[in-house]
C-alpha positions as CSV (number, residue, x, y, z in Angstrom):
1,M,0.0,0.0,0.0
2,K,1.3,3.5,-0.9
3,K,1.7,5.7,2.2
4,V,0.2,9.2,2.3
5,L,0.8,12.0,4.7
6,V,-2.4,14.0,5.2
7,T,-1.7,17.3,7.0
8,G,-4.7,18.7,8.8
9,G,-6.0,15.1,8.9
10,C,-8.2,15.7,12.0
11,G,-10.1,18.5,10.3
12,Y,-13.3,18.5,8.3
13,I,-12.0,17.8,4.8
14,G,-8.9,16.0,5.9
15,S,-10.8,13.3,7.9
16,H,-13.3,12.7,5.0
17,T,-10.3,12.4,2.6
18,I,-8.6,9.9,4.9
19,V,-11.7,7.7,4.7
20,D,-11.7,7.8,0.9
21,L,-8.0,7.1,0.7
22,I,-8.3,4.1,3.0
23,D,-11.3,2.9,1.0
24,H,-9.1,3.0,-2.1
25,G,-6.2,1.0,-0.6
26,F,-3.9,3.7,0.7
27,S,-2.0,3.7,4.0
28,V,-2.4,7.0,5.8
29,I,-0.6,9.0,8.5
30,S,-1.8,12.4,9.7
31,A,-0.3,15.6,11.1
32,D,-2.7,17.9,12.9
33,N,-1.9,20.2,15.9
34,L,-5.6,20.3,16.8
35,S,-5.8,24.1,16.7
36,N,-9.3,23.8,15.1
37,A,-10.2,20.2,15.8
38,D,-10.4,18.1,19.0
39,G,-9.2,14.8,17.5
40,S,-12.6,13.1,17.7
41,A,-12.7,12.7,13.9
42,M,-10.1,10.0,14.1
43,A,-12.5,7.9,16.2
44,G,-15.0,8.4,13.5
45,V,-12.5,7.4,10.9
46,R,-11.7,4.2,12.9
47,S,-15.4,3.4,13.2
48,I,-16.0,3.8,9.4
49,T,-12.8,2.1,8.1
50,G,-11.7,-0.2,11.0
51,V,-8.2,1.5,10.7
52,D,-6.4,3.4,13.5
53,V,-4.7,6.3,11.8
54,Q,-1.6,7.7,13.5
55,N,-1.8,11.4,14.1
56,Y,1.3,13.6,14.9
57,P,-0.1,16.5,17.0
58,V,2.6,18.9,15.8
59,D,2.7,22.4,14.5
60,L,4.1,22.2,11.0
61,C,5.4,25.7,11.3
62,D,8.1,24.1,13.4
63,P,10.6,22.7,10.8
64,V,12.1,20.2,13.3
65,A,8.7,18.7,14.1
66,A,7.8,18.5,10.4
67,R,11.1,16.9,9.6
68,R,10.7,14.3,12.3
69,I,7.6,12.9,10.5
70,F,9.5,12.3,7.3
71,E,12.4,10.8,9.2
72,E,10.1,8.2,10.8
73,H,8.3,7.6,7.5
74,P,10.9,7.9,4.7
75,D,8.5,5.9,2.4
76,I,5.8,8.6,2.1
77,A,4.6,8.5,-1.5
78,G,2.6,11.7,-1.4
79,V,1.5,14.6,0.8
80,I,-2.0,16.0,0.8
81,H,-1.6,19.4,2.5
82,F,-4.8,20.7,4.2
83,A,-3.2,22.2,7.3
84,A,-4.0,25.9,7.4
85,L,-6.0,28.6,9.2
86,K,-9.1,29.2,7.1
87,L,-11.5,31.7,8.6
88,V,-12.0,34.7,6.2
89,G,-13.2,37.1,8.9
90,E,-10.5,36.2,11.3
91,S,-7.8,36.6,8.6
92,V,-9.0,40.2,8.0
93,D,-8.4,40.9,11.8
94,Q,-5.2,38.8,12.1
95,P,-3.4,39.0,8.7
96,L,0.1,38.3,10.0
97,R,-1.0,35.2,11.9
98,Y,-2.5,33.8,8.7
99,F,0.6,34.6,6.6
100,R,2.9,33.1,9.2
101,N,0.9,29.9,9.7
102,N,-0.3,29.1,6.2
103,L,2.9,29.9,4.4
104,N,5.6,28.7,6.8
105,S,3.9,25.3,7.2
106,L,3.8,24.9,3.4
107,I,7.4,25.9,3.0
108,N,8.5,23.4,5.7
109,I,6.5,20.6,4.0
110,L,8.1,21.4,0.6
111,E,11.6,21.5,2.1
112,C,11.0,18.1,3.7
113,M,9.6,16.7,0.4
114,A,12.8,17.9,-1.4
115,D,15.1,16.5,1.2
116,F,13.5,13.1,1.5
117,G,12.6,12.7,-2.2
118,T,8.8,12.6,-1.6
119,P,7.5,12.9,-5.2
120,H,3.9,14.0,-5.0
121,L,2.0,17.0,-3.5
122,I,-1.8,17.7,-3.5
123,F,-2.4,21.3,-2.2
124,S,-5.6,22.4,-0.7
125,S,-6.4,25.8,-2.4
126,S,-9.6,27.7,-2.7
127,C,-11.9,29.4,-5.2
128,S,-11.2,32.5,-3.1
129,V,-8.0,32.9,-5.2
130,Y,-10.3,34.1,-8.1
131,G,-11.5,37.2,-6.2
132,N,-14.5,38.9,-7.9
133,A,-14.0,37.3,-11.3
134,D,-15.0,39.1,-14.4
135,E,-16.6,36.0,-16.0
136,L,-18.5,33.1,-14.6
137,P,-18.1,30.2,-14.3
138,V,-14.4,30.4,-13.6
139,T,-12.0,28.1,-15.3
140,E,-8.5,27.3,-14.1
141,D,-7.2,29.8,-16.6
142,T,-9.4,32.7,-15.4
143,P,-7.1,35.5,-14.3
144,L,-6.8,35.9,-10.6
145,Q,-8.2,39.1,-9.2
146,E,-7.2,41.0,-6.1
147,A,-7.7,38.8,-3.0
148,E,-10.7,39.8,-0.9
149,S,-9.1,38.6,2.4
150,P,-5.7,37.7,3.8
151,Y,-6.8,34.1,3.9
152,A,-7.4,34.2,0.1
153,R,-4.0,35.9,-0.4
154,T,-2.3,33.1,1.5
155,K,-3.8,30.6,-1.0
156,Q,-2.7,32.8,-4.0
157,M,0.8,33.0,-2.5
158,G,0.8,29.3,-1.6
159,E,0.1,28.4,-5.2
160,Q,2.9,30.6,-6.4
161,I,5.3,29.1,-3.9
162,I,4.5,25.6,-5.2
163,L,4.9,26.7,-8.8
164,D,8.3,28.3,-8.2
165,F,9.3,25.1,-6.2
166,S,8.2,22.9,-9.1
167,K,10.4,24.8,-11.6
168,V,13.6,23.9,-9.7
169,H,12.5,20.4,-8.6
170,P,11.4,18.8,-11.9
171,A,11.1,15.4,-10.2
172,S,8.4,16.8,-7.8
173,N,4.8,16.7,-9.0
174,S,2.2,19.1,-7.6
175,I,-1.5,19.4,-8.1
176,V,-3.4,22.5,-6.8
177,L,-7.0,21.8,-6.1
178,R,-9.2,24.9,-5.9
179,Y,-12.2,24.1,-3.8
180,F,-15.5,25.8,-4.0
181,N,-17.7,25.4,-1.0
182,P,-17.4,22.0,0.8
183,A,-20.4,21.0,2.9
184,G,-22.4,18.0,4.2
185,A,-21.0,15.0,6.1
186,H,-20.2,11.3,5.7
187,E,-23.4,9.4,5.2
188,S,-22.8,7.4,8.4
189,A,-22.9,10.6,10.4
190,L,-19.8,9.4,12.2
191,I,-17.7,12.4,10.9
192,G,-18.7,15.8,9.8
193,E,-17.9,19.5,10.2
194,A,-17.1,20.1,13.9
195,P,-14.7,23.1,14.3
196,S,-13.4,23.9,17.7
197,N,-13.8,27.6,16.9
198,P,-17.2,29.1,16.1
199,A,-18.4,27.9,12.7
200,T,-18.5,30.6,9.9
201,N,-19.2,28.4,6.9
202,L,-22.8,28.6,5.8
203,V,-24.1,25.1,6.1
204,P,-22.9,24.4,9.7
205,V,-24.3,27.9,10.7
206,I,-27.6,26.8,9.1
207,T,-27.7,23.4,11.0
208,E,-26.6,25.0,14.3
209,T,-29.4,27.5,14.0
210,A,-32.0,24.9,13.2
211,I,-31.0,22.7,16.2
212,G,-31.0,25.7,18.6
213,K,-27.3,26.3,19.2
214,R,-27.8,29.7,17.7
215,P,-30.9,31.8,18.2
216,E,-30.8,33.0,14.6
217,M,-28.6,33.2,11.5
218,V,-27.7,36.3,9.6
219,V,-27.6,36.5,5.8
220,F,-24.8,38.9,5.1
221,G,-26.3,41.2,2.5
222,D,-29.3,41.1,0.1
223,D,-28.2,43.9,-2.2
224,Y,-25.6,42.2,-4.3
225,P,-26.1,42.1,-8.1
226,T,-27.4,38.5,-8.0
227,R,-30.8,36.9,-8.7
228,D,-32.0,37.4,-5.1
229,G,-29.4,39.8,-3.7
230,S,-27.4,37.3,-1.7
231,C,-24.0,35.9,-2.5
232,V,-23.7,33.0,-4.9
233,R,-21.6,30.0,-4.1
234,D,-20.9,26.5,-5.5
235,F,-21.6,23.9,-2.8
236,I,-19.9,20.6,-3.1
237,H,-20.5,17.5,-0.9
238,V,-17.4,16.8,1.2
239,M,-17.3,13.2,0.1
240,D,-17.2,14.2,-3.5
241,L,-14.4,16.6,-2.7
242,A,-12.6,13.9,-0.7
243,N,-12.7,11.5,-3.7
244,A,-11.1,14.2,-5.9
245,H,-8.0,14.0,-3.7
246,T,-7.7,10.3,-4.1
247,K,-8.2,10.6,-7.9
248,A,-5.6,13.4,-8.1
249,L,-3.1,11.2,-6.2
250,Q,-3.8,8.2,-8.4
251,Y,-3.3,10.5,-11.5
252,L,0.2,11.4,-10.3
253,L,1.1,7.9,-9.2
254,E,0.1,6.6,-12.7
255,S,2.2,9.4,-14.3
256,R,-0.8,10.8,-16.3
257,Q,0.1,14.5,-15.7
258,S,1.1,16.7,-18.5
259,S,3.4,18.8,-16.4
260,N,4.8,18.8,-12.9
261,Y,2.4,21.6,-11.8
262,E,-1.3,21.4,-12.6
263,V,-4.4,23.2,-11.3
264,F,-8.0,21.8,-11.0
265,N,-11.3,23.3,-10.0
266,L,-13.4,21.2,-7.7
267,G,-17.0,22.3,-7.8
268,T,-20.4,21.3,-9.2
269,G,-20.6,24.0,-11.8
270,Q,-23.9,25.2,-10.3
271,G,-24.2,28.5,-8.4
272,V,-26.5,28.6,-5.4
273,T,-27.4,31.8,-3.6
274,V,-27.3,31.9,0.2
275,L,-31.1,32.3,0.3
276,E,-31.5,29.3,-2.1
277,A,-29.3,27.2,0.2
278,I,-31.5,28.1,3.2
279,H,-34.6,27.1,1.3
280,A,-32.9,23.9,0.1
281,F,-32.2,23.0,3.8
282,E,-35.8,23.7,4.7
283,S,-37.1,21.6,1.9
284,A,-34.7,18.6,2.6
285,T,-35.3,18.5,6.3
286,G,-38.7,20.0,7.0
287,Q,-37.1,22.4,9.4
288,K,-37.9,26.1,9.3
289,L,-34.9,28.4,9.8
290,N,-34.9,31.6,11.8
291,Y,-32.8,34.0,9.8
292,R,-32.6,37.7,9.1
293,I,-30.9,39.9,6.6
294,G,-27.8,41.8,7.9
295,P,-25.2,44.0,6.3
296,R,-22.5,42.8,4.0
297,R,-19.5,41.0,5.5
298,P,-15.9,42.2,4.8
299,G,-14.0,39.7,2.7
300,D,-17.0,38.1,0.9
301,V,-16.8,37.6,-2.8
302,I,-20.1,38.4,-4.6
303,A,-20.4,35.3,-6.8
304,V,-18.2,32.4,-7.8
305,Y,-18.8,28.9,-9.2
306,A,-16.8,26.5,-11.2
307,N,-16.2,25.2,-14.6
308,K,-15.2,21.6,-13.8
309,D,-14.4,20.3,-17.3
310,R,-10.7,19.9,-16.7
311,S,-11.3,17.8,-13.5
312,E,-13.8,15.6,-15.4
313,K,-11.6,15.0,-18.4
314,R,-8.2,14.5,-16.8
315,L,-8.9,13.2,-13.3
316,G,-12.1,11.3,-14.3
317,W,-13.8,13.0,-11.3
318,R,-17.5,13.9,-11.3
319,P,-19.4,15.1,-8.2
320,S,-22.6,13.0,-7.7
321,R,-24.4,14.5,-4.7
322,T,-27.0,17.3,-4.8
323,I,-27.5,20.3,-2.6
324,G,-30.4,18.4,-1.1
325,Q,-28.1,15.5,-0.1
326,I,-25.6,18.0,1.3
327,M,-28.3,19.4,3.6
328,E,-29.6,16.0,4.5
329,T,-26.2,14.6,5.6
330,A,-25.3,17.9,7.3
331,W,-28.5,17.8,9.3
332,K,-28.1,14.1,10.2
333,W,-24.6,14.9,11.5
334,E,-25.8,17.9,13.5
335,K,-28.4,15.9,15.2
336,K,-26.0,13.1,16.0
337,R,-23.3,15.4,17.4
């Protein structure tokens, strides 16, 4: 079995990706300092897969700690790098913390990969790199606009760091995956989105409001130039997203890449407004949601959704779950947790 290091493996997308990797025959180790997770996801992974995944609770900004993982596992075939701070609003308030954490951890991982001859990297990027794009849907070749938040800028800068690294390390292969809006939970409801910090992503805010953890939810703005005035996003089920990482790694292991640095969008290709997402939740679950319209939120992009043709053609990846299934699994997870 090929061994994969998943950084941020105790987090939301990381834990679901570990399940998909194990389901496809990979051996997995994790590195997660639990800054935004409590480690319980690993118990869920064990219940789903029957596999105990080793997690290194280290800060990857510490080069010595990062290096120790590679010293103990010199046979790592690939790294899937999720570990990063990711709250848009928080990044606006704490830009230096975001730059220090998200970029230093990436640099340390790349240095270790170069020193130990680890050949393959899958990087967790974001549709936020596109900013307020001039055309929709965005393709991988859409020019990147000014970042709307320091978080988005760390993703733009991370992509550039990897590109420059790839130019001087021709034996290293990197894939950048630009996520749109991951949501939902594993169908078993044994893992899902459970941040230690207050949730800011739309779907967990919806489910926490519906179950009574929040008295209400706020829709940030209804005066955008969209069909109902609220922001437009491309919601993708987290297990569809997880499978894309497995397919990207298989793509590299089978030497199907056309260059040693490639970029792929991961979205459904369908834009959904915030208000439409709320109504989809109400329709899928029968729960009425207490929400109100508030002012715009700094850092929010007006609208973004994906052209996914490249991912379909090259990776053979197609998302299969609907916005209704996203809401059903998210609600099932919320009730269980």
